[in-house]
C-alpha positions in Angstrom: 16.1 9.4 -21.5 14.6 11.1 -18.4 12.3 14.0 -19.1 13.5 17.3 -17.7 11.6 18.2 -14.5 11.8 21.6 -13.0 11.8 21.2 -9.3 10.6 24.2 -7.4 10.8 23.9 -3.7 9.2 26.1 -1.2 11.7 27.7 1.1 11.3 27.1 4.8 10.8 30.0 7.3 13.4 32.7 7.5 15.6 32.4 10.6 14.3 34.3 13.6 10.7 34.4 12.4 7.7 32.3 13.7 6.2 32.0 10.2 5.4 28.4 9.1 7.1 27.2 6.0 5.3 27.9 2.7 3.0 24.9 1.6 4.9 22.5 -0.7 2.2 22.6 -3.3 4.6 20.9 -5.9 5.1 17.7 -3.8 1.4 17.6 -2.7 0.2 17.7 -6.2 2.9 15.3 -7.5 1.9 12.8 -4.8 -1.8 13.3 -5.8 -1.1 12.6 -9.4 1.2 9.7 -8.7 -1.3 8.0 -6.5 -4.1 8.7 -8.9 -2.3 6.9 -11.7 -0.8 4.2 -9.5 -4.2 3.1 -8.2 -5.9 3.7 -11.6 -4.2 0.8 -13.2 -5.6 -1.5 -10.6 -9.0 0.2 -10.4 -9.7 -0.6 -14.0 -9.1 -4.3 -13.3 -11.1 -4.2 -10.0 -14.1 -2.7 -11.9 -14.5 -5.9 -13.9 -15.2 -7.7 -10.5 -17.3 -4.9 -9.2 -14.7 -4.3 -6.5 -13.1 -1.1 -5.3 -10.0 0.0 -3.5 -11.0 -1.3 -0.2 -11.3 -4.8 -1.7 -7.9 -4.4 -3.2 -6.3 -3.5 0.1 -7.9 -6.4 1.9 -6.9 -8.8 -0.8 -3.4 -7.4 -0.9 -2.6 -7.7 2.8 -4.3 -11.1 3.2 -2.3 -12.4 0.2 1.0 -11.1 1.7 0.1 -12.3 5.2 -1.8 -15.6 5.1 -3.6 -16.3 8.4 -3.8 -12.6 9.2 -6.4 -12.0 11.9 -9.4 -9.7 11.4 -8.0 -7.6 14.3 -4.6 -7.3 12.6 -6.1 -6.3 9.3 -8.3 -3.6 11.1 -5.1 -2.2 12.6 -3.2 -2.2 9.3 -6.0 -0.5 7.3 -7.3 1.8 10.1 -11.0 1.3 9.1 -14.1 0.3 11.0 -15.1 -3.3 11.6 -18.4 -2.4 9.8 -16.5 -1.3 6.6 -14.2 -4.4 6.7 -17.2 -6.8 7.1 -18.9 -5.5 3.9 -15.7 -5.9 1.9 -14.8 -9.3 3.4 -18.3 -10.5 2.7 -17.9 -9.5 -1.0 -14.6 -11.3 -1.2 -15.9 -14.3 0.6 -19.0 -14.5 -1.6 -16.8 -14.2 -4.7 -14.5 -17.0 -3.6 -11.4 -14.8 -3.3 -10.7 -15.2 0.5 -11.5 -17.8 3.1 -12.1 -17.2 6.8 -11.0 -19.9 9.3 -11.1 -20.2 13.1 -7.9 -20.0 15.0 -6.4 -23.2 16.1 -5.8 -22.2 19.8 -8.7 -19.7 20.0 -11.7 -20.7 18.0 -13.2 -17.2 18.2 -10.2 -15.8 16.3 -11.0 -15.3 12.6 -8.0 -16.0 10.3 -8.0 -14.7 6.7 -6.5 -16.6 3.7 -6.7 -16.1 0.0 -8.1 -18.8 -2.2 -6.4 -19.8 -5.5 -8.6 -17.2 -7.3 -7.8 -14.6 -4.7 -4.0 -15.3 -5.1 -4.3 -14.9 -8.9 -6.1 -11.7 -8.6 -3.8 -10.2 -6.0 -0.8 -11.1 -8.1 -2.4 -9.6 -11.3 -3.0 -6.4 -9.4 0.5 -6.4 -7.9 2.0 -7.0 -11.4 0.0 -4.0 -12.8 1.3 -1.7 -10.1 4.8 -3.1 -10.3 5.1 -2.3 -14.0 4.7 1.4 -13.1 7.5 1.1 -10.4 9.7 -0.8 -12.9 9.1 1.8 -15.5 9.8 4.7 -13.2 12.8 3.2 -11.3 14.4 2.1 -14.6 14.8 5.8 -15.5 16.9 6.3 -12.3 20.0 5.1 -10.6 20.2 1.6 -9.0 19.8 3.3 -5.6 16.5 4.8 -6.5 14.4 2.0 -5.0 16.1 2.2 -1.6 15.7 6.1 -1.7 12.1 5.8 -2.7 11.5 3.3 0.2 13.2 5.6 2.6 11.1 8.6 1.5 7.8 6.6 1.7 8.6 5.1 5.1 9.5 8.6 6.2 5.9 9.7 5.3 4.5 7.1 7.8 3.7 8.3 11.3 6.8 7.9 13.4 5.0 5.7 15.9 3.8 3.3 13.1 7.2 3.0 11.3 8.6 -0.1 13.2 5.3 -1.9 12.6 5.1 -1.0 8.9 8.8 -2.0 8.5 8.0 -5.5 9.9 5.0 -5.8 7.7 6.6 -4.6 4.4 9.9 -6.4 4.9 9.2 -9.6 6.8 12.2 -11.8 7.7 11.8 -13.7 4.4 12.0 -10.5 2.2 14.9 -8.3 1.6 14.8 -4.5 2.1 16.3 -2.7 -0.8 20.0 -1.9 -0.2 21.3 1.6 -0.8 
């Protein structure tokens, strides 16, 4: 049984005024708490490896995109090369990722997960998927597609096509509505 949730929305501006809409504190706070708990599940496992969220993000995207270049990963994560180097060094030293030179361009650095990296990435994904399964199971069959639409809508419009290709590569199926 779904818990009753009182949804209070902030009205938009009154027509004919230049006032900005009232802040949507309810959605801002719900997103904060949802994210806190969603990453908290994984954070507890990562602590046992002395890893943080940056390690998780790198491991996740390298696992989902074997052969990802360092430049592509920097573009996905929107972090500095210096930050990425620290995290990749930790993952390399721990035996979770491997860096190889590109076949056509030896200067290119391609990232791959090791078997240990794959196991950890899947364990983290299973932890986070449990929360999605639990939540989506309380809603209609279309809930996953609606959630996907909503989250994609939160992405900068100029990034949506790139994110769509990354999240739903040709081998994956986008949830149908």
